[in-house]
PAZAPA-4460 file (N, C-alpha, C; in steps of 0.05 Angstrom, whole numbers, plus 32768, in hexadecimal, padded with zeros to 4 digits):
% residues 218
    n_x    n_y    n_z   ca_x   ca_y   ca_z    c_x    c_y    c_z   seq   type   mol
   819A   7EE1   8003   8182   7EDD   8013   8188   7ECF   802D     1      M     A
   817B   7ED7   8043   817F   7ECA   805C   8175   7EAD   805A     2      H     A
   8183   7E9B   8068   817C   7E7E   8066   8160   7E79   8071     3      A     A
   8156   7E8A   8083   813C   7E85   8090   8126   7E94   8081     4      W     A
   812B   7EA0   806B   8116   7EAD   805B   810D   7E99   8046     5      L     A
   80F3   7E92   8046   80E8   7E80   8032   80E5   7E8F   8017     6      K     A
   80EE   7E83   8002   80ED   7E8F   7FE8   80D4   7E87   7FD9     7      R     A
   80C4   7E9B   7FCF   80AB   7E96   7FC1   80AE   7EA3   7FA5     8      L     A
   80A8   7E93   7F90   80A9   7E9D   7F75   808E   7E9F   7F68     9      S     A
   8089   7EB4   7F59   806F   7EB7   7F4B   8074   7EC6   7F31    10      W     A
   806A   7EBB   7F1B   806C   7EC8   7F01   8050   7ED0   7EF8    11      S     A
   804D   7EE9   7EF0   8033   7EF3   7EE7   8036   7EFD   7ECA    12      V     A
   8021   7EFA   7EBA   8023   7F03   7E9E   8027   7F21   7E9B    13      P     A
   8018   7F31   7EAA   8019   7F4E   7EA7   801A   7F5C   7EC2    14      Q     A
   8023   7F75   7EC2   8025   7F84   7EDB   800A   7F88   7EE8    15      R     A
   7FF5   7F8B   7ED8   7FDB   7F8F   7EE3   7FD1   7F77   7EF4    16      R     A
   7FDD   7F60   7EF0   7FD6   7F49   7F00   7FE0   7F4D   7F1D    17      D     A
   7FF6   7F5B   7F20   8000   7F61   7F3B   7FEE   7F76   7F48    18      L     A
   7FE5   7F89   7F39   7FD3   7F9E   7F44   7FB9   7F91   7F4E    19      V     A
   7FAF   7F7E   7F3E   7F96   7F70   7F47   7F9A   7F60   7F60    20      R     A
   7FB3   7F56   7F64   7FB8   7F45   7F7B   7FC3   7F55   7F93    21      A     A
   7FC4   7F70   7F90   7FD0   7F81   7FA5   7FBE   7F81   7FBE    22      Y     A
   7FCB   7F80   7FD5   7FBD   7F80   7FEF   7FC1   7F9C   7FFC    23      L     A
   7FAB   7FAB   7FFC   7FAC   7FC6   8007   7FAD   7FC6   8026    24      T     A
   7FA3   7FB0   8032   7FA1   7FB0   804F   7FBC   7FAB   805D    25      E     A
   7FD0   7FA3   804E   7FEB   7F9F   805A   7FF7   7FBA   805F    26      A     A
   8007   7FBD   8075   8012   7FD7   807C   8022   7FE4   8066    27      P     A
   8032   7FD4   8057   8043   7FDF   8042   803B   7FD2   8027    28      H     A
   8023   7FC9   8025   801A   7FBC   800D   8021   7F9E   800D    29      G     A
   8016   7F8F   7FFA   801C   7F73   7FF9   800F   7F66   7FE1    30      G     A
   8011   7F4C   7FDF   8005   7F3D   7FC8   7FF7   7F24   7FD2    31      L     A
   7FE1   7F1E   7FC4   7FD4   7F04   7FC8   7FDE   7EF2   7FB1    32      M     A
   7FEA   7EDC   7FB8   7FF7   7ECC   7FA3   7FF5   7EAE   7FA9    33      M     A
   7FF6   7E9D   7F94   7FF5   7E80   7F98   8010   7E76   7FA4    34      P     A
   800E   7E63   7FB6   8026   7E56   7FC1   8022   7E38   7FC0    35      V     A
   8039   7E2A   7FC3   8038   7E0D   7FC0   802F   7DFE   7FD9    36      R     A
   8031   7E0B   7FF0   802B   7DFE   8009   8021   7E12   801E    37      E     A
   8017   7E08   8033   800D   7E19   8049   8024   7E27   8056    38      E     A
   8022   7E42   805A   8037   7E51   8066   802E   7E5B   8082    39      L     A
   8041   7E5C   8094   803C   7E65   80AF   8038   7E84   80AF    40      E     A
   8022   7E8D   80BB   801D   7EAA   80BD   8033   7EB7   80CD    41      V     A
   803D   7ECD   80C2   8052   7EDC   80CF   806E   7ED5   80C6    42      G     A
   8071   7EBF   80B8   808C   7EB6   80AF   8097   7EC8   8099    43      S     A
   80B1   7ECE   809A   80BD   7EE0   8086   80C2   7ED1   806C    44      P     A
   80BE   7EE0   8056   80C2   7ED4   803B   80D0   7EE7   8029    45      V     A
   80DB   7EDC   8013   80E6   7EEC   7FFE   80D7   7EE6   7FE5    46      E     A
   80CB   7EFB   7FD8   80BB   7EF7   7FC0   80CC   7EFC   7FA8    47      L     A
   80CA   7EEA   7F94   80D7   7EEE   7F7A   80C1   7EF0   7F66    48      C     A
   80BC   7F08   7F5C   80A5   7F0D   7F4A   80B0   7F12   7F2E    49      I     A
   80A5   7F04   7F1B   80AC   7F09   7EFF   8094   7F13   7EEF    50      R     A
   8097   7F28   7EE0   8082   7F33   7ECF   8089   7F2C   7EB2    51      I     A
   807A   7F1A   7EA6   8081   7F0F   7E8C   8081   7F24   7E76    52      A     A
   806D   7F36   7E76   806B   7F49   7E5F   8083   7F5B   7E5C    53      E     A
   8091   7F60   7E71   80A8   7F72   7E70   80C2   7F63   7E77    54      T     A
   80C0   7F4A   7E7E   80D6   7F39   7E86   80E5   7F46   7E9E    55      D     A
   80D5   7F50   7EB1   80E1   7F5C   7EC9   80E1   7F48   7EE0    56      E     A
   80F4   7F4B   7EF2   80F5   7F3A   7F0A   80F9   7F4C   7F22    57      Q     A
   80E8   7F48   7F36   80E9   7F58   7F4E   80EB   7F46   7F67    58      H     A
   80FC   7F4D   7F79   8100   7F3E   7F92   80F9   7F50   7FA9    59      T     A
   80E6   7F47   7FBA   80DE   7F57   7FD1   80DB   7F44   7FE9    60      L     A
   80E0   7F4F   8000   80DD   7F40   8019   80C2   7F46   8026    61      R     A
   80B7   7F33   8034   809D   7F37   8041   8098   7F23   8057    62      G     A
   807F   7F22   8060   8077   7F10   8075   805B   7F05   806E    63      A     A
   8055   7EED   8076   803B   7EE0   8070   8025   7EEC   8081    64      V     A
   8011   7EF8   8074   7FF9   7F03   8082   7FE5   7EED   8088    65      L     A
   7FE0   7EDC   8075   7FCC   7EC7   8077   7FD2   7EB2   8061    66      W     A
   7FC7   7E9A   8065   7FCA   7E85   8051   7FB2   7E73   8053    67      C     A
   7FA6   7E6D   803C   7F8E   7E5C   803C   7F8D   7E4A   8024    68      R     A
   7F7F   7E34   8026   7F7C   7E21   8011   7F65   7E29   7FFE    69      C     A
   7F6B   7E2B   7FE4   7F57   7E31   7FD1   7F58   7E1D   7FBA    70      E     A
   7F43   7E0D   7FB7   7F43   7DF8   7FA3   7F58   7DE3   7FA8    71      G     A
   7F69   7DDF   7F95   7F7E   7DCA   7F98   7F99   7DD6   7FA2    72      A     A
   7F99   7DF0   7FA8   7FB3   7DFC   7FB0   7FB0   7E0F   7FC7    73      G     A
   7FC5   7E1E   7FCD   7FC6   7E31   7FE2   7FC9   7E4E   7FD7    74      W     A
   7FBE   7E60   7FE5   7FC1   7E7D   7FDF   7FC9   7E8B   7FF8    75      V     A
   7FDD   7E9E   7FF5   7FE7   7EAC   800D   7FE6   7ECA   8008    76      A     A
   7FE2   7ED9   801E   7FE5   7EF6   801D   8000   7EFD   8029    77      G     A
   8010   7F0B   8019   802B   7F12   8022   802D   7F30   8025    78      I     A
   8034   7F3A   803D   8037   7F56   8041   8055   7F5E   803E    79      G     A
   805A   7F74   8030   8075   7F7D   802C   8081   7F89   8045    80      F     A
   809B   7F88   8048   80A8   7F95   805F   80AB   7FB3   8059    81      L     A
   80B0   7FC3   806E   80B3   7FE0   806B   80CB   7FE7   805A    82      S     A
   80DF   7FD5   8059   80F7   7FDA   804A   80F3   7FD7   802C    83      S     A
   80DC   7FCC   8024   80D7   7FC5   8007   80C6   7FD8   7FF8    84      E     A
   80BF   7FF0   8003   80AC   8001   7FF6   80B6   800C   7FDB    85      V     A
   80D0   8012   7FD9   80DA   801B   7FBF   80D8   8005   7FAA    86      D     A
   80DE   7FEC   7FB2   80DC   7FD6   7F9F   80BF   7FD1   7F97    87      K     A
   80AD   7FD4   7FAB   8091   7FD0   7FA5   8087   7FE4   7F91    88      R     A
   808F   7FFE   7F94   8086   8012   7F81   8091   800D   7F65    89      E     A
   80AA   8004   7F63   80B6   7FFE   7F4A   80A8   7FE7   7F3C    90      A     A
   80A1   7FD3   7F4C   8093   7FBB   7F41   8077   7FC2   7F37    91      M     A
   8068   7FD2   7F46   804D   7FD8   7F3E   804B   7FED   7F28    92      L     A
   805E   8000   7F27   805C   8015   7F13   806D   8010   7EFB    93      S     A
   8081   8000   7EFD   8093   7FFB   7EE7   80A7   8010   7EE3    94      G     A
   80AA   8023   7EF6   80BD   8038   7EF4   80D3   8035   7F0A    95      S     A
   80E8   8044   7F07   80FD   8042   7F1B   80F3   804B   7F36    96      A     A
   80FC   803E   7F4B   80F3   8046   7F66   80FF   8060   7F6E    97      A     A
   80F0   8071   7F7D   80FA   808A   7F86   8111   8086   7F9A    98      P     A
   8122   809A   7F9C   8139   8098   7FAD   8132   809B   7FCB    99      Q     A
   811C   80AA   7FD0   8115   80AE   7FEC   80F7   80AA   7FEF   100      N     A
   80F0   8095   7FFE   80D4   808F   8002   80CE   808D   8020   101      S     A
   80DB   809C   8030   80D8   809A   804D   80BB   80A0   8056   102      S     A
   80AE   80B2   8046   8092   80B8   804E   8080   80A0   804B   103      E     A
   8087   808D   8039   8076   8075   8036   807D   8060   804A   104      R     A
   8091   8064   805A   8098   8051   806F   808A   8058   8089   105      R     A
   807B   806E   808A   806D   8076   80A2   8057   8061   80A7   106      A     A
   8052   8059   80C0   803D   8046   80C6   8021   8050   80BE   107      P     A
   8011   803F   80B2   7FF6   8046   80AA   7FE2   803B   80BE   108      R     A
   7FCC   8049   80C1   7FB7   8041   80D4   7F9C   803E   80C5   109      F     A
   7F8E   8029   80CB   7F74   8024   80BF   7F61   803A   80C8   110      A     A
   7F50   8043   80B6   7F3E   8059   80BC   7F28   805A   80A7   111      T     A
   7F15   806C   80AA   7F01   8072   8096   7EFE   8090   8096   112      T     A
   7F09   809E   8082   7F08   80BB   8081   7EFD   80C4   8066   113      L     A
   7EEA   80D6   8068   7EDF   80E1   804F   7EF4   80F2   8041   114      R     A
   7EF7   80ED   8027   7F0B   80FC   8017   7EFC   8106   7FFD   115      V     A
   7F00   8120   7FF7   7EF4   812B   7FDF   7F0B   8136   7FCD   116      T     A
   7F06   8135   7FB3   7F1A   813F   7FA0   7F0C   8141   7F85   117      Y     A
   7F1A   814F   7F73   7F0F   8151   7F58   7F1D   813E   7F45   118      R     A
   7F0D   812E   7F36   7F19   811D   7F22   7F1B   812D   7F08   119      S     A
   7F20   8120   7EF2   7F22   812E   7ED9   7F08   813B   7ED1   120      A     A
   7EF1   812F   7EDA   7ED7   8139   7ED2   7EC3   813F   7EE8   121      T     A
   7EC8   8134   7F00   7EB4   8136   7F16   7EC1   813D   7F30   122      D     A
   7EAF   8144   7F43   7EB6   8148   7F5F   7EB1   812D   7F6D   123      F     A
   7EC5   8122   7F7A   7EC3   8106   7F84   7EC4   8106   7FA2   124      V     A
   7EB4   80F4   7FAD   7EB4   80EE   7FCA   7EBB   80D1   7FCE   125      V     A
   7ED2   80CC   7FDA   7EDB   80B0   7FE0   7EE3   80AE   7FFD   126      D     A
   7EEE   8098   8005   7EF6   8094   8021   7F12   8088   8023   127      Y     A
   7F22   8094   8034   7F3D   8089   803A   7F39   8072   804E   128      A     A
   7F46   805B   8048   7F43   8043   8059   7F5C   803F   806B   129      R     A
   7F72   804C   8064   7F88   804D   8077   7F98   8066   8070   130      N     A
   7FA7   8070   8084   7FB5   808A   8080   7FCE   808A   8091   131      I     A
   7FE2   8099   8088   7FFB   809E   8097   8003   80BB   8093   132      S     A
   801A   80C2   809F   8024   80DD   809C   802E   80E1   807F   133      A     A
   8030   80CC   806F   803B   80CF   8054   8027   80CA   803E   134      G     A
   8012   80BB   8044   7FFF   80B4   802F   7FE7   80A6   8039   135      G     A
   7FD7   809B   8026   7FBE   808E   802D   7FB5   807B   8017   136      A     A
   7FA4   8068   801E   7F96   8058   800A   7F7A   8062   8009   137      F     A
   7F70   806A   7FF1   7F55   8074   7FEE   7F45   8061   7FDD   138      I     A
   7F2F   8058   7FE9   7F1E   8045   7FDB   7F0E   8053   7FC5   139      E     A
   7F0E   8049   7FAD   7F01   8056   7F97   7EFB   8042   7F81   140      S     A
   7EE3   8043   7F76   7EDC   8032   7F5F   7EE9   803C   7F45   141      R     A
   7EEE   8056   7F44   7EFA   8062   7F2C   7F12   8073   7F34   142      N     A
   7F28   8066   7F3A   7F40   8075   7F43   7F4B   8087   7F2D   143      P     A
   7F57   809E   7F36   7F64   80AF   7F22   7F7D   80A2   7F17   144      P     A
   7F87   80AE   7F02   7F9F   80A3   7EF5   7FB8   80A4   7F06   145      A     A
   7FC8   8090   7F05   7FE1   808F   7F14   7FF3   80A6   7F0C   146      M     A
   7FFF   80B4   7F1F   8011   80CA   7F1A   8003   80E5   7F1A   147      G     A
   7FE9   80E5   7F1C   7FDA   80FF   7F1C   7FDD   810D   7F36   148      R     A
   7FE0   8128   7F35   7FE1   8138   7F4D   7FC5   8143   7F53   149      H     A
   7FBD   813F   7F6C   7FA1   8147   7F74   7FA2   8154   7F90   150      I     A
   7F8F   8167   7F94   7F8B   8173   7FAE   7F75   8163   7FBC   151      L     A
   7F7C   8155   7FD1   7F69   8145   7FE0   7F5F   8155   7FF8   152      F     A
   7F45   8154   7FFE   7F3A   815F   8016   7F32   8148   8028   153      K     A
   7F40   8146   803E   7F3C   812F   8051   7F2E   813A   806A   154      V     A
   7F17   812D   8070   7F07   8136   8086   7F0C   8126   80A0   155      Y     A
   7F17   8132   80B4   7F1B   8124   80CE   7F01   811B   80DA   156      P     A
   7F00   8106   80E9   7EE7   80FC   80F5   7ED9   8112   8106   157      P     A
   7EBF   8116   8100   7EB0   812A   810F   7EB4   8147   8108   158      G     A
   7EC3   814C   80F2   7EC9   8167   80E9   7EBE   816C   80CD   159      H     A
   7EB4   8184   80C9   7EAA   818C   80AF   7EBF   819C   809F   160      D     A
   7ED5   81A3   80AC   7EEA   81B2   809F   7F00   819F   8097   161      T     A
   7F06   819D   807D   7F1A   8189   8074   7F37   8193   8077   162      P     A
   7F49   8180   8075   7F66   8187   8072   7F6D   8185   8055   163      I     A
   7F77   819A   804A   7F7F   819B   802E   7F9B   818E   802B   164      D     A
   7F9C   8178   801C   7FB5   8169   8019   7FBB   8163   7FFC   165      L     A
   7FCD   8172   7FF0   7FD5   816C   7FD4   7FE5   8152   7FD4   166      P     A
   7FE0   8142   7FBF   7FEE   8128   7FBE   7FF0   811E   7FA1   167      G     A
   7FFE   8108   7F9F   8002   80FB   7F85   7FF8   80DE   7F86   168      K     A
   7FEA   80D5   7F72   7FE1   80B9   7F70   7FF9   80A8   7F6B   169      V     A
   8000   8097   7F7F   8019   8087   7F7D   8014   806C   7F6F   170      A     A
   7FFD   8061   7F73   7FF6   8047   7F66   7FD7   8045   7F65   171      W     A
   7FCE   8034   7F53   7FB1   8031   7F4F   7FAA   8013   7F4E   172      V     A
   7F94   800C   7F5B   7F89   7FF2   7F5A   7F6D   7FF4   7F4E   173      Q     A
   7F6A   7FF0   7F34   7F51   7FF5   7F26   7F39   7FE8   7F33   174      P     A
   7F24   7FF8   7F37   7F0B   7FEF   7F43   7F0C   7FEE   7F61   175      G     A
   7F23   7FF2   7F6E   7F25   7FF0   7F8B   7F2F   8009   7F98   176      K     A
   7F43   8017   7F8D   7F4D   802F   7F9A   7F68   8036   7F90   177      G     A
   7F75   8048   7F9F   7F90   8051   7F97   7F9F   805B   7FB0   178      F     A
   7FB9   805A   7FAD   7FCB   8064   7FC2   7FD4   8081   7FBB   179      G     A
   7FD5   8092   7FCF   7FDD   80AD   7FCA   7FF4   80B4   7FDC   180      V     A
   8007   80C3   7FD2   801E   80CD   7FE1   801A   80EB   7FE5   181      C     A
   8018   80F4   7FFE   8012   8110   8003   802B   8121   7FFF   182      F     A
   8028   813A   7FF4   803D   814C   7FF1   8044   8159   800C   183      S     A
   805D   815F   8011   8065   816B   802B   806C   8188   8027   184      K     A
   8063   8194   8012   806A   81B0   800C   805D   81C4   801F   185      D     A
   8045   81BD   802A   8036   81CF   803B   8039   81C6   8058   186      D     A
   8049   81D3   8068   804E   81CB   8084   8035   81CC   8095   187      P     A
   8022   81DF   808F   800A   81E1   809F   7FF8   81C8   809B   188      V     A
   7FF5   81BF   8082   7FE6   81A7   807C   7FF3   818F   8088   189      S     A
   800D   818E   8087   801C   8177   8092   8018   8175   80B0   190      M     A
   8017   818C   80BD   8013   818C   80DA   7FF7   8182   80E1   191      K     A
   7FE3   818B   80D1   7FC8   8182   80D5   7FC5   8164   80D0   192      E     A
   7FD3   815A   80BB   7FD2   813E   80B5   7FDF   812E   80CB   193      L     A
   7FF5   8137   80D5   8003   8129   80EB   7FF1   8127   8103   194      D     A
   7FE3   813D   8109   7FD0   813D   8120   7FBA   8129   811C   195      R     A
   7FAF   8128   8103   7F9A   8115   80FD   7FA3   80F8   8100   196      L     A
   7FBB   80F2   80F5   7FC5   80D7   80F6   7FCA   80CE   8113   197      V     A
   7FD4   80E1   8124   7FD8   80DB   8140   7FBE   80D4   814E   198      R     A
   7FA9   80E3   8148   7F8F   80DE   8154   7F84   80C3   814B   199      R     A
   7F88   80BC   8132   7F7E   80A2   8128   7F8F   808C   8135   200      I     A
   7FA9   8090   8138   7FBA   807C   8144   7FB2   8076   8161   201      A     A
   7FAC   808B   8170   7FA4   8087   818C   7F8A   8078   818E   202      I     A
   7F78   807D   817A   7F5E   806F   817B   7F5E   8054   816D   203      G     A
   7F75   804C   8162   7F76   8032   8154   7F84   801E   8166   204      T     A
   7F76   8009   816F   7F83   7FF5   8181   7F9C   7FE9   8175   205      P     A
   7F9B   7FE2   815B   7FB2   7FD5   814E   7FB8   7FE4   8135   206      T     A
   7FCF   7FF2   8133   7FD6   8000   811A   7FD9   7FED   8103   207      P     A
   7FD5   7FF6   80EB   7FD8   7FE5   80D4   7FF5   7FDC   80D2   208      V     A
   8007   7FEC   80DB   8023   7FE4   80DB   8029   7FD2   80F3   209      S     A
   8034   7FBA   80EE   803A   7FA7   8103   8058   7FA1   8102   210      A     A
   8064   7F99   8119   8081   7F94   811A   808B   7F81   8105   211      P     A
   807B   7F6D   80FE   8085   7F59   80EB   808A   7F65   80CF   212      V     A
   807E   7F7C   80CA   8082   7F89   80B0   8099   7F9D   80AF   213      F     A
   80A6   7FA1   80C5   80BD   7FB2   80C5   80D5   7FA3   80BA   214      E     A
   80EA   7FB1   80B4   8100   7FA4   80A6   810D   7F8F   80B7   215      E     A
   8112   7F78   80AB   8120   7F62   80B8   813E   7F68   80B9   216      I     A
   8149   7F67   80CF   8166   7F6D   80D2   8176   7F54   80DA   217      R     A
   818F   7F56   80D4   81A0   7F40   80DC   81A7   7F2D   80C5   218      G     A
***
């Protein structure tokens, strides 16, 4: 560990406790966690997370998004670095991290896009709250099961014709939403998605991805 990285430790009883504490607004995900003292916003940290039910330990690097006093202690929002996406997926899903996750390192931009798809029983209308060339976070009270393959219809602003984007549910936050990783098998859909993301990026004053969340080097 770099000498200038502050080490934070947190032990949770079950994996679902991490899902409940997950921060979707961070560019590469993050956690809301208790800390012993006030932390400076933007400062780099190393998280040591232990999941008691499976006796797992995960180490991820990140940066402080915010820190506030709650009751007798402090609570901080920690955003993961872009280099930690594989570790993040392994921690949240309990499975081995994929070998190549470059699509999830693409910068995400805040947005509100209508998304329709079919669940196991119904036709669903939800909204994507951020999107990139590789995936999106979709707000949903009843997220589909993790690992499920779904054809999403994403409606660009001001358009009635959707972009058909097949994807896989990468992670789920019960009652709040889910992350989806888009398939790159259809070059036409990928070109339309890239055009949409570029339009959103131009119209977004500050992209969700910020320099502090890129990989720390040195």
